[in-house]
C-alpha positions in Angstrom: 90.3 177.8 199.5 88.0 175.5 198.0 85.3 178.1 199.7 86.6 180.8 197.7 86.5 179.5 194.5 83.0 178.2 194.9 81.5 181.8 196.2 83.3 183.3 193.3 82.0 181.1 190.8 78.8 181.8 192.4 79.3 185.3 192.2 80.6 185.3 188.8 77.3 183.6 187.4 75.5 186.1 189.7 76.9 188.6 187.8 76.0 187.4 184.1 72.7 186.9 185.4 72.5 189.5 186.7 73.7 191.2 183.6 71.2 189.7 180.6 68.2 191.2 183.2 69.7 194.8 182.6 70.2 193.9 179.1 66.2 192.7 179.1 65.5 195.8 180.8 67.2 197.9 178.2 65.7 196.0 175.4 61.9 197.0 177.1 62.7 200.6 177.7 63.4 201.3 174.1 60.2 201.9 173.0 59.1 198.5 174.4 59.4 197.0 170.9 61.7 194.4 172.0 60.3 191.5 170.9 61.5 187.8 170.3 62.7 189.0 167.0 65.2 191.3 168.0 68.9 190.1 167.6 71.4 190.3 170.5 75.4 190.1 169.2 77.4 190.0 172.3 80.9 191.1 171.6 84.0 190.4 173.3 87.0 193.3 174.0 90.1 192.7 175.0 92.2 195.4 175.5 94.9 197.0 177.6 92.4 200.0 179.3 94.7 201.9 181.1 97.3 202.6 178.1 96.8 205.4 176.3 96.0 203.1 172.7 93.5 201.2 174.5 91.8 203.8 176.3 91.1 205.4 172.6 90.3 201.9 171.6 87.7 201.5 174.3 86.2 204.9 174.0 85.5 204.4 169.9 84.2 200.8 170.5 81.1 202.3 172.3 80.6 205.0 170.4 80.5 203.0 167.7 78.2 200.3 169.7 75.9 202.8 170.8 75.4 204.5 167.6 74.3 201.1 166.1 72.0 200.9 169.2 70.4 203.9 168.8 69.1 203.6 165.2 69.1 199.6 165.2 65.7 198.0 166.0 66.3 194.9 165.5 69.9 194.5 166.9 72.0 195.1 169.6 75.2 195.4 170.7 76.6 194.4 174.0 80.0 195.2 174.9 82.5 192.9 177.3 85.9 194.3 178.2 88.3 192.4 179.2 92.2 194.2 180.5 94.9 192.6 179.4 97.1 195.4 180.6 98.8 192.9 183.2 98.5 189.4 181.2 100.5 187.3 178.9 99.8 186.1 176.0 98.7 182.5 177.6 96.4 184.4 179.9 94.7 186.7 177.4 94.2 183.1 175.6 92.4 182.3 178.6 90.9 185.6 179.1 89.1 185.3 175.8 87.7 181.6 176.6 86.4 182.9 179.7 84.1 185.0 177.5 83.2 182.8 175.1 81.6 180.5 178.0 80.5 182.8 180.5 79.6 185.9 178.4 78.4 183.9 175.1 80.4 186.8 173.5 79.5 185.9 169.3 83.3 187.9 168.0 85.9 189.1 170.0 87.8 192.1 169.4 91.3 193.8 170.1 94.6 192.2 171.0 97.3 194.9 170.0 100.2 192.1 169.3 100.5 189.4 167.4 101.5 186.7 170.2 98.6 187.6 171.7 96.8 187.6 168.3 97.2 184.3 167.4 96.8 182.6 170.5 93.4 184.1 170.7 92.5 182.7 167.4 93.5 179.1 168.4 90.5 180.0 171.0 88.3 181.3 168.2 88.9 178.1 166.0 88.0 175.7 168.9 84.6 177.8 169.8 84.2 178.3 166.4 84.1 182.5 167.2 85.0 184.8 164.9 88.3 186.9 166.2 89.2 190.5 164.7 92.8 191.4 165.9 93.8 194.8 166.1 97.3 193.2 164.9 99.0 191.5 161.9 102.0 189.7 161.4 105.0 191.3 159.7 105.2 188.2 157.1 102.2 186.6 156.4 102.3 182.9 157.5 101.7 180.2 155.1 98.4 179.1 154.6 97.0 181.5 157.4 93.8 181.0 156.6 93.7 177.5 157.1 95.5 177.4 160.0 93.2 180.5 161.8 90.4 180.1 159.4 88.1 182.7 162.2 90.7 184.9 162.2 90.2 188.3 160.7 93.3 191.4 161.0 92.2 194.5 161.2 95.4 196.3 160.0 98.1 196.1 157.7 101.3 194.2 158.4 104.3 196.1 158.8 106.2 194.8 155.7 105.5 198.5 154.2 106.6 200.1 156.7 109.9 198.5 156.7 110.2 198.8 153.4 109.9 202.9 154.1 112.4 202.8 156.7 115.0 201.1 154.3 114.3 203.7 151.7 114.7 206.7 153.8 118.2 205.4 154.7 118.5 204.1 151.3 118.2 208.1 150.3 120.4 209.1 153.1 123.6 206.7 152.0 124.0 205.3 155.8 125.5 202.6 155.6 125.3 201.0 159.2 122.2 201.5 161.3 121.6 200.2 165.0 117.9 198.4 165.1 116.2 199.1 169.0 112.9 196.9 169.4 110.9 196.1 172.2 110.7 192.0 172.6 109.1 189.6 175.1 109.2 186.1 176.4 106.3 184.9 173.8 107.3 187.1 171.4 108.6 186.4 167.5 107.4 189.0 165.5 110.2 191.4 166.5 112.6 189.5 165.1 110.9 188.9 162.0 110.3 192.5 161.7 114.2 192.9 162.2 114.8 189.6 159.6 113.0 191.8 157.2 114.4 195.1 157.9 117.6 193.6 157.7 117.1 192.4 153.9 115.3 195.2 152.9 118.4 197.6 154.1 120.7 195.2 151.8 118.8 196.7 148.7 119.8 199.9 149.3 123.7 198.8 150.2 122.7 199.1 154.0 123.2 197.0 156.9 122.2 196.5 160.7 125.5 196.9 163.0 123.6 196.8 166.4 121.0 195.1 167.5 119.0 196.3 170.8 116.4 194.4 172.2 114.9 195.9 175.0 112.1 193.1 177.1 108.5 194.5 177.9 108.5 197.7 180.2 105.8 196.2 182.5 108.6 193.7 183.3 110.8 195.0 184.5 111.1 196.6 188.1 113.1 199.9 187.1 113.2 200.7 183.0 115.1 203.2 183.1 118.5 201.5 184.5 118.3 198.8 182.2 117.8 201.2 179.0 120.7 203.5 180.9 123.1 200.3 181.0 121.9 198.6 177.7 122.5 202.3 175.6 126.4 202.4 177.7 126.7 199.1 175.7 126.1 200.1 172.5 128.1 203.5 172.8 131.2 201.2 173.4 130.1 198.8 170.5 129.8 200.8 167.9 129.9 204.1 166.4 126.9 204.1 164.1 124.9 207.1 165.2 121.6 205.9 163.0 118.7 204.7 165.7 115.4 202.8 163.8 113.1 202.1 166.8 111.5 198.8 164.7 108.8 198.4 167.6 107.8 199.7 171.0 105.7 200.3 173.5 105.0 204.2 174.1 106.5 203.6 177.9 109.8 202.5 176.7 109.9 204.8 174.3 110.0 207.6 177.0 112.4 206.2 178.7 115.0 205.1 175.6 114.8 208.5 174.0 115.2 210.3 177.5 118.2 208.4 178.1 119.7 209.0 174.7 119.4 212.7 174.8 121.4 212.6 178.2 124.3 210.5 176.6 124.6 212.3 173.5 122.9 210.1 171.3 121.0 213.0 169.9 123.6 214.7 168.6 123.9 217.1 165.4 125.1 213.9 163.5 123.0 211.3 164.9 119.6 210.5 163.0 116.3 208.5 164.8 112.9 206.8 162.8 110.3 205.8 164.6 107.9 203.4 163.1 103.9 204.0 163.9 104.4 201.5 166.8 105.6 204.9 168.5 104.1 207.7 165.9 100.7 206.7 166.5 100.8 207.7 170.4 102.3 211.0 169.9 99.2 212.9 170.0 99.2 211.5 173.8 102.6 212.2 175.1 103.5 215.2 177.2 105.8 218.3 176.2 108.5 216.3 177.9 108.7 213.5 176.6 107.7 215.1 173.0 110.8 216.8 173.5 113.2 214.2 174.3 112.2 212.4 171.0 113.1 216.5 168.6 114.7 215.8 165.3 113.2 212.4 165.1 111.7 210.7 161.7 108.6 209.2 162.1 106.6 207.1 160.1 102.6 207.3 160.3 99.7 204.9 158.5 97.6 207.3 156.8 94.1 208.6 157.2 91.9 211.3 156.3 90.8 214.1 158.9 89.0 215.9 156.1 85.7 213.9 155.6 82.4 214.7 157.7 82.6 211.4 159.2 85.6 211.7 160.6 84.5 215.3 161.8 81.8 214.3 163.5 83.8 211.3 165.3 86.1 213.6 166.1 83.2 215.5 168.1 82.5 213.0 169.6 85.3 211.2 170.8 87.0 214.0 172.4 84.1 214.9 174.4 83.9 211.7 175.7 87.8 211.0 175.8 88.1 214.3 178.4 85.2 213.1 180.0 86.0 210.2 180.8 89.9 210.4 181.2 90.6 214.6 182.3 94.2 213.1 183.4 95.3 213.2 179.7 96.3 215.8 177.8 95.2 215.7 174.1 91.8 213.9 173.4 92.7 213.6 169.5 92.3 210.0 167.8 94.6 208.2 166.0 95.0 205.2 163.9 94.1 202.7 166.6 90.6 204.2 168.0 89.6 204.8 164.1 90.1 200.9 163.2 88.4 200.2 166.3 85.7 202.0 165.0 85.5 200.5 161.9 85.5 196.8 163.7 82.0 198.0 165.7 80.7 198.5 161.9 82.1 195.4 160.7 80.2 193.6 163.5 77.2 195.4 162.9 76.8 195.4 159.0 77.5 191.7 159.5 75.0 191.2 162.6 71.6 192.7 160.7 72.1 189.8 158.1 71.7 186.9 160.2 69.2 185.7 162.6 69.4 184.2 165.9 69.7 180.6 165.1 72.5 181.7 161.9 75.7 179.5 162.5 79.2 181.8 163.5 80.5 180.6 160.3 77.4 182.8 159.0 78.9 185.3 161.0 82.7 185.5 160.2 81.4 185.1 156.1 79.7 188.4 156.6 82.4 190.1 158.3 84.9 188.9 155.8 82.7 190.1 153.0 82.6 193.5 154.7 83.1 196.4 152.0 82.7 200.5 153.0 84.9 203.1 154.0 85.4 203.9 156.9 86.9 205.7 159.2 90.6 204.2 158.7 90.0 204.0 155.3 88.9 201.5 152.7 87.4 198.6 154.5 88.1 195.1 152.7 89.1 191.4 153.5 91.0 188.5 151.5 91.8 185.6 153.0 91.5 186.9 156.5 93.5 190.2 155.8 93.0 193.9 155.1 93.1 194.6 152.0 94.2 198.7 151.4 96.2 198.9 148.0 98.7 200.3 148.0 98.7 201.2 151.6 99.8 204.9 152.2 102.2 206.3 154.8 103.2 209.2 156.5 106.2 210.9 156.9 106.3 213.1 159.7 109.1 215.4 161.9 109.4 215.4 165.5 109.9 219.5 165.9 108.6 222.0 168.1 107.4 219.9 170.7 104.9 218.6 167.6 105.1 216.8 165.2 104.9 218.2 161.4 104.2 216.4 157.9 106.7 216.6 155.5 106.0 213.5 152.5 103.7 210.8 151.7 105.1 207.3 151.0 103.4 203.9 148.7 105.5 201.3 147.8 105.2 202.2 143.7 105.7 206.0 144.2 107.7 206.4 146.9 107.7 209.7 147.9 105.2 211.6 146.6 107.0 215.1 146.7 110.2 213.5 145.1 113.7 214.1 145.8 116.5 216.6 146.2 119.9 216.3 144.9 122.3 218.5 146.2 125.9 217.9 145.7 125.6 214.5 144.6 123.8 213.4 147.5 120.0 212.8 147.7 117.7 214.0 150.6 113.5 214.5 150.6 112.1 217.5 149.4 111.0 219.2 152.4 113.2 220.4 155.2 114.2 218.3 157.8 115.3 219.2 161.8 117.5 216.6 162.9 118.1 216.0 166.1 119.9 219.3 168.0 118.3 221.1 165.8 120.3 221.0 163.2 118.8 221.6 159.7 121.4 219.7 157.8 120.4 218.0 154.2 122.4 214.7 155.5 123.9 213.9 158.9 126.4 210.9 158.6 125.0 209.3 161.1 128.7 208.6 162.7 130.5 209.1 165.9 132.6 211.7 164.8 136.2 212.0 166.4 136.5 214.9 168.6 139.6 216.4 170.5 138.5 214.3 173.7 137.4 211.2 171.6 140.1 211.5 168.8 140.2 209.0 165.6 142.3 206.0 166.8 144.4 204.8 164.0 146.3 201.4 163.8 149.9 202.3 162.4 152.7 199.2 161.4 155.0 199.1 164.1 157.7 197.6 162.0 158.0 197.8 158.6 160.6 196.3 155.9 160.4 199.4 153.7 161.3 202.6 156.2 160.1 205.1 153.5 156.7 204.3 153.8 156.0 203.8 157.6 158.4 204.8 160.2 157.9 204.7 163.3 160.8 206.2 165.6 160.3 204.8 169.2 163.2 206.5 171.1 161.2 208.5 173.2 158.0 206.3 174.1 156.6 209.6 175.5 156.7 211.0 172.2 156.4 208.1 169.7 157.0 209.8 166.0 155.1 208.4 162.7 157.0 209.2 159.1 157.1 208.0 156.3 155.2 208.0 152.7 151.8 207.0 153.7 151.8 209.0 156.9 152.4 212.0 154.8 149.4 211.1 152.4 147.1 210.6 155.0 148.1 214.5 156.1 147.3 215.0 153.0 144.0 213.9 152.7 143.4 215.3 156.0 144.0 218.6 155.3 141.9 218.4 152.3 138.8 217.5 154.4 136.5 220.7 154.8 135.8 219.4 158.8 138.7 218.9 160.9 139.6 215.2 162.3 141.5 214.7 165.3 143.5 211.5 165.7 145.5 209.7 167.5 148.4 207.5 166.1 149.0 203.9 167.8 151.5 201.7 166.4 150.9 197.8 166.2 153.6 195.5 166.0 152.3 192.6 164.6 151.2 191.5 160.5 149.1 193.3 158.9 146.4 190.8 158.8 145.8 191.4 162.1 145.8 195.2 162.2 143.1 194.9 159.6 141.1 192.9 162.0 141.7 195.2 164.9 139.6 197.6 163.0 136.6 195.1 162.5 136.8 194.5 166.5 136.4 198.0 167.0 139.9 197.7 168.5 140.8 200.8 166.0 138.7 203.2 164.3 140.9 203.1 161.4 144.4 201.4 160.0 147.1 204.1 157.5 149.8 202.8 156.1 151.2 200.4 153.2 147.8 198.2 153.4 147.3 196.3 150.4 143.5 196.2 149.4 142.5 192.3 149.0 139.2 190.7 148.7 139.6 189.1 151.9 140.4 192.5 153.8 137.1 193.8 152.4 135.2 191.3 154.2 135.9 193.1 157.8 136.8 196.7 156.8 135.6 199.4 154.1 139.0 200.6 152.4 139.4 204.1 150.7 140.3 204.5 146.9 144.1 203.3 146.6 146.2 206.3 146.4 148.8 203.9 144.3 148.8 201.1 142.4 150.3 197.8 143.6 151.1 194.6 141.9 153.7 191.7 142.4 157.2 192.7 140.9 160.0 189.7 140.3 163.7 191.0 141.5 166.9 189.5 140.1 170.7 190.1 139.9 172.2 191.7 137.2 175.0 191.5 135.0 176.8 193.2 132.2 177.0 192.5 128.7 179.8 189.9 127.9 181.0 190.7 124.3 180.5 193.8 122.3 182.1 192.4 119.3 178.8 191.9 117.5 177.1 195.3 118.9 177.1 196.6 115.8 174.6 194.4 114.8 172.2 195.1 117.3 170.3 198.1 116.5 168.9 196.3 113.7 166.6 193.1 114.7 167.6 190.3 111.8 164.3 190.5 110.0 165.4 194.6 109.9 168.3 193.5 108.3 167.6 190.9 105.7 164.4 193.1 104.6 166.7 196.3 104.3 169.2 194.0 102.1 166.7 192.7 99.9 165.1 196.3 99.7 168.8 197.4 98.2 169.2 194.3 95.7 165.9 195.4 94.2 167.0 199.0 94.3 170.1 197.6 92.2 168.3 195.7 89.8 165.9 198.2 88.7 168.9 201.2 88.5 170.8 198.4 86.1 167.6 198.0 84.1 166.7 201.7 83.7 170.1 202.9 82.9 172.2 200.4 80.8 170.9 200.7 77.3 171.5 204.4 77.6 174.2 205.1 80.2 177.5 204.1 79.1 179.0 203.8 82.5 176.4 200.5 82.8 177.2 199.4 79.7 179.6 196.9 79.0 181.0 193.0 79.7 178.5 191.2 82.2 181.2 191.9 85.5 181.7 195.5 84.6 177.5 196.0 84.5 176.9 194.4 88.0 180.5 195.8 89.5 179.1 199.1 88.6 175.4 198.6 89.4 176.0 197.3 93.1 179.0 200.2 93.4 177.0 203.1 93.2 174.2 201.5 95.2 176.3 200.8 98.1 178.2 204.1 98.1 174.3 205.6 98.2 174.5 204.5 101.4 177.1 206.7 102.4 176.4 209.2 99.6 179.2 208.6 98.1 178.2 207.7 94.7 179.7 209.1 91.6 178.2 207.9 88.3 176.4 210.2 85.7 172.6 209.1 85.8 171.3 209.7 82.4 167.2 209.1 83.1 164.7 210.3 84.4 163.1 207.5 86.0 166.2 206.5 87.5 166.8 209.8 89.5 162.9 209.7 91.0 164.3 205.8 92.0 167.4 207.4 93.4 165.8 209.9 95.4 163.7 207.9 97.3 166.3 205.4 98.0 168.7 208.1 99.4 165.9 209.6 101.3 165.3 205.7 102.7 169.4 205.4 103.6 169.1 208.8 105.5 166.4 207.4 107.7 168.1 204.3 108.2 171.5 205.4 108.8 170.1 208.5 111.3 167.7 205.6 113.4 171.3 203.5 113.1 173.6 205.9 114.4 171.2 206.7 117.3 170.8 203.1 118.6 174.3 202.2 118.3 175.3 205.3 120.1 173.2 204.4 122.8 174.2 200.8 123.0 177.9 202.3 123.8 176.9 205.3 125.9 174.6 203.5 128.5 175.4 200.6 130.1 173.5 197.7 129.9 172.4 195.2 131.7 171.4 191.3 131.8 169.1 189.5 134.2 170.6 186.3 135.3 167.1 184.6 134.9 163.4 186.2 134.6 161.5 183.2 134.6 158.9 182.2 137.0 158.5 178.6 135.8 162.1 178.1 135.7 162.3 179.2 139.1 159.4 176.9 140.5 160.7 173.5 138.6 164.4 174.2 140.0 163.2 174.6 143.3 165.4 178.1 143.4 164.7 179.9 146.7 163.1 183.7 146.6 162.5 185.9 149.0 159.3 188.2 150.2 158.7 190.3 153.2 158.2 189.0 156.8 154.8 190.7 157.7 153.1 190.9 154.2 150.9 188.2 152.1 152.6 187.7 149.5 153.9 184.5 151.1 151.0 182.9 151.5 150.5 184.2 147.8 153.6 182.9 146.3 152.3 179.6 148.3 148.4 179.4 146.8 148.6 181.2 144.0 151.9 181.0 141.7 152.7 177.6 143.5 156.2 177.9 145.2 156.6 175.8 147.9 157.0 176.9 151.1 160.2 175.9 151.6 161.6 177.8 149.3 160.4 181.1 150.2 162.9 183.5 152.1 160.9 185.6 154.5 162.8 188.7 155.1 162.6 191.3 157.7 164.3 194.2 156.4 164.7 196.1 152.9 168.6 195.6 153.3 168.5 191.7 154.2 167.8 191.3 150.3 171.2 192.4 148.8 172.7 190.4 151.1 170.9 187.0 150.5 171.6 188.3 146.6 174.8 188.2 147.1 175.6 185.3 149.2 173.4 183.2 146.7 170.5 182.4 149.3 167.7 183.3 147.2 167.8 183.6 143.1 165.1 186.0 142.8 162.8 188.5 145.5 158.8 189.3 145.2 157.9 192.5 146.0 154.8 195.0 145.8 155.2 197.6 143.2 155.8 200.6 145.2 158.5 198.7 147.3 159.9 197.9 143.9 160.6 201.1 143.1 162.1 202.1 145.9 164.3 198.8 145.9 165.2 199.6 142.1 165.8 203.0 142.6 168.4 202.1 145.6 170.1 199.3 143.7 170.0 199.9 140.1 172.9 199.3 138.9 172.8 195.5 140.0 169.1 194.7 140.0 166.4 194.7 137.6 162.7 194.3 137.9 159.6 192.5 135.6 156.2 192.8 136.8 154.2 190.1 135.5 151.2 191.3 134.2 148.8 188.3 135.6 149.3 189.5 139.6 147.4 192.7 140.3 146.3 193.8 143.5 143.9 196.4 144.5 146.6 199.1 145.7 147.3 200.7 148.8 144.3 202.2 150.7 143.1 203.6 154.0 141.0 201.0 156.5 138.3 202.1 158.1 135.4 200.3 160.2 132.3 199.1 158.5 129.9 201.9 157.3 132.4 204.8 158.4 131.1 207.9 156.4 135.0 209.0 156.5 136.0 206.6 154.1 133.8 207.9 151.6 135.5 211.2 152.6 139.0 210.2 151.8 138.2 208.1 148.9 136.9 211.5 147.4 139.6 213.6 148.7 142.2 211.0 147.5 140.6 211.2 143.4 141.0 215.2 143.9 144.6 215.2 144.7 145.4 212.5 142.2 143.7 214.6 139.6 145.6 217.2 140.4 149.0 215.3 140.4 150.0 216.0 144.5 149.8 212.7 145.2 152.1 211.9 142.3 154.7 214.1 143.6 154.5 213.8 147.0 155.7 210.2 145.7 158.4 211.1 143.7 159.6 213.3 146.7 159.4 210.4 149.4 159.7 207.1 147.5 162.2 207.8 144.7 164.2 211.7 145.1 166.9 211.2 142.9 166.9 210.2 139.2 169.9 208.1 139.4 168.1 205.3 137.9 165.5 206.4 136.1 166.4 204.0 133.4 165.4 200.1 134.4 166.0 198.3 131.0 164.8 194.3 131.9 164.9 193.3 128.4 167.5 194.0 125.4 165.0 193.3 122.9 162.8 196.5 123.5 165.6 198.8 122.1 166.1 196.9 118.8 165.0 198.8 115.7 162.4 196.3 114.5 160.8 196.2 110.6 157.4 197.3 112.5 158.9 200.4 112.4 159.8 201.0 108.4 157.9 198.9 106.5 155.8 201.7 105.8 158.9 203.6 104.5 160.1 200.1 102.5 156.6 200.0 101.0 156.9 203.4 99.8 160.3 202.3 98.1 159.4 199.2 96.5 156.1 200.7 95.2 158.2 204.2 93.7 161.1 201.7 92.3 158.5 199.5 90.8 156.3 202.1 89.3 159.9 203.1 87.4 160.2 199.4 86.1 157.0 199.2 84.4 157.0 203.0 82.7 160.4 202.0 81.5 159.3 198.4 80.3 155.7 199.8 78.8 158.4 202.3 76.9 160.6 199.9 75.6 158.2 197.3 74.4 156.1 200.3 72.5 159.8 200.4 70.7 160.1 197.2 70.1 156.3 196.9 68.2 157.9 199.9 66.5 160.9 198.2 65.2 158.8 194.8 64.8 156.7 196.7 62.3 159.3 198.7 60.7 161.5 195.2 60.1 158.2 193.0 58.7 157.6 195.9 56.1 161.1 196.4 55.0 162.2 192.1 55.3 161.3 189.3 52.9 158.9 187.5 54.3 159.7 184.6 56.4 158.9 182.0 59.5 159.9 183.0 62.9 159.8 180.4 65.8 158.6 181.6 69.1 162.0 180.8 71.1 163.7 183.1 68.3 160.6 186.2 69.1 161.7 185.5 72.5 165.4 185.9 72.1 164.5 189.1 70.0 162.8 190.6 72.7 165.2 189.6 75.4 168.1 190.9 73.2 166.2 194.6 72.5 165.4 194.4 76.1 169.0 194.2 77.0 170.8 196.6 74.8 167.8 197.9 71.8 169.2 195.1 69.1 166.4 193.2 68.0 168.3 190.8 65.7 169.0 187.6 66.2 172.6 185.6 64.8 171.3 183.2 62.1 168.7 185.6 60.7 169.7 187.4 57.4 168.4 191.6 57.5 168.4 193.8 54.5 166.9 196.4 56.9 169.3 199.7 57.1 170.7 200.9 61.2 167.3 202.2 62.8 167.3 205.2 65.2 165.4 204.9 68.9 164.6 207.5 70.8 164.6 207.4 74.3 162.1 209.8 75.8 162.6 209.4 79.6 166.4 211.1 79.3 167.1 213.9 80.3 169.2 214.8 77.1 167.5 213.6 73.5 169.9 210.8 73.3 169.2 208.0 70.2 169.9 204.5 69.6 171.5 203.6 66.3 170.9 200.0 65.3 172.7 198.5 62.3 172.1 195.4 60.7 174.1 193.3 57.5 172.9 189.8 56.0 175.8 187.9 58.0 175.2 186.9 61.6 179.0 187.8 62.5 178.1 191.1 61.3 175.9 191.9 63.9 176.6 194.7 66.5 175.0 197.7 68.2 176.0 201.5 67.9 175.4 203.9 70.7 175.4 207.1 69.6 177.6 209.3 72.4 174.5 211.2 73.4 173.9 213.4 70.2 172.3 216.5 71.3 169.2 218.1 69.5 168.5 221.8 69.6 
């Protein structure tokens, strides 16, 4: 072994000396001008020369070197290739070190995998040799320039492609996707790509449902069998049918698509998205391979094919490629060939500015400062990374055994052709041919149920209220499912625009376990009286609720014990007080307006008060008989009678209702009292209400009695085992409809839930279709009518009174009427008062003109005014007057009445004469 190793080293050195001799001979053959000033740059290439990408890169590198050597006299490029096809990343690093030491290479290019590039870059750091990598990491490591100062990345990172993939998923509103990528023992970048994709999908309200990680095809003895087994696992693990091939070699992608097509993953509801790692090689695949990818969307790095430089390169490349690789059907170069060609241009331009004695750092700086327009695009570097801002991607569609360009994508403008909206859904502007040759606007991206594989629906096997879900197991071979929830499901299903085969399966356990059965893929959906809760939303997708939900408290009732004072209950006590005050106020106004001009309201005080009170009170029954003289009084009375009519009508109606409708009183409706008194309460055994009563409301678990059947509630109430029962609102409707004469319900406004809904697996498009149908049926009133038919078919208990106070007539309903009555009475009073004050002033002026001037105190003046307002007299006992009687006309009287006032000089003869309505023509 040692002899063989020694012999191989001698042969290797001999080959190296021979290559140097050949290089010298080549320089001499070029016109004999190769002198000591000729600069030779040795370039090491580490590529997989047996792969399609490696073949393209090798031809492109050779063409670029030949072109440079042909025109350059002072600089020559010599190539040294190392095949990396069968090497792992550590062996690739060893090969790079060998090229540096044995071939004295000045720069190394190649490495299509980041794991290889990172290890080779470490060798470059050690040996001070620039490394140009055709791979770039998805997420740029921190301080990458310091960590690998001699590394130049001749590729864009994959972050832009990942954002483009997420945008496509968001456009078509796919909620769950399957990510597929090839990963080796040393691979870390593929996992980072999946992590970055997961974050990007969150921005478009989507997520990764399943990850299919494949080893390198070269490491498998039977890649086809391995891929088949993994796809069979995927078939049972998820219903998602949106597949994203994030990173894969062409050989692995070929096996993947062929087996996927056999297993039916290329159906009409499936969608496939492939990234540049596969689409860049589509030119080289045969028809059978590309036909297996029919309908896939691809993402390719954009480069121009219309420039003269590309056309010249294409002509040279295709000729040389067909010559060296006649077995390859398509000689068209891809992005990898263009970047390889541009890499040699970078090195050639950098070598033109250095001498043989220049350092590697000088070569590195010249490479990093390159700036030109290459075949792959603009070439500029910053921090060792290729800058192409903004990166531009092509979206292609594999169809008709080739691919066609659909659109362009950039991080800022997104889709250059925009989006098209159809029936509230977006799609790409260009039509897409999806797998199975379907030109749908949007595949559902989900394994839709079929007759062979129906939708497996879990149904609660035992419920407390049979009207909601009723499972009849009298014949196990033919279990019948009924109830309102089942009927709602059937109505919604019939409203869909597609067929939905299904199969009910009874589940005899708690509702939380039933919902979790959807999460662990035991069931595809749950149909039943399942309440939408925040905790359950973490495991499943719920539809729009088809009925409201909240917590309701049921308590027993008792009839009202006494009706002795029921006549007072139509009005609240505030109403009675204000009504009495309004009546007294109206009575005083009527007396003031009538007592001077109406004999029936004059006389002694007792008679005036009695007559006025009797008139006002009898008007409540429209039985008043007293004649009214003043028009102002008539206005007041008319308004008052209108008020009386409204009040008596309302009072009569309310009192009649109290006598005709049976009145019930709740035993106790205070939750705090129930908790403080350690009262027993009941709830359903298999619902979430028990834990809700403990955790949220604060009942002790020992005071909560679980009930298994609806009929047990009445028994527990009758035996005084429970004081109250807590039911959800839909159950309350059924219970009260059946037991309205003995129980009433109160609904605390603070305890609300999400309502009843159907549960589906996360990301299922069926949930969205059901929600849309439920909303439509609710708007049409169909679900409301179905609820009335199934849950409350009888109107026997349509009136359920929980509080007596709600039937009392309050002041809030009549304050406007009272305001009008008081306002009009006050206005009439003020008009009459103004008229009397004017008459008083005229009378006073007349008396002052006829009488002997005398001093009158303020008190006497006040008494004179009060007497005048009372009976029209202005004379006061003790004050001598000689004036003749005065006639005062009542301007507001319906008849022209005059009041005669006479005074004498003795106080004993002071009296007032009221004329008996002397009529004037």
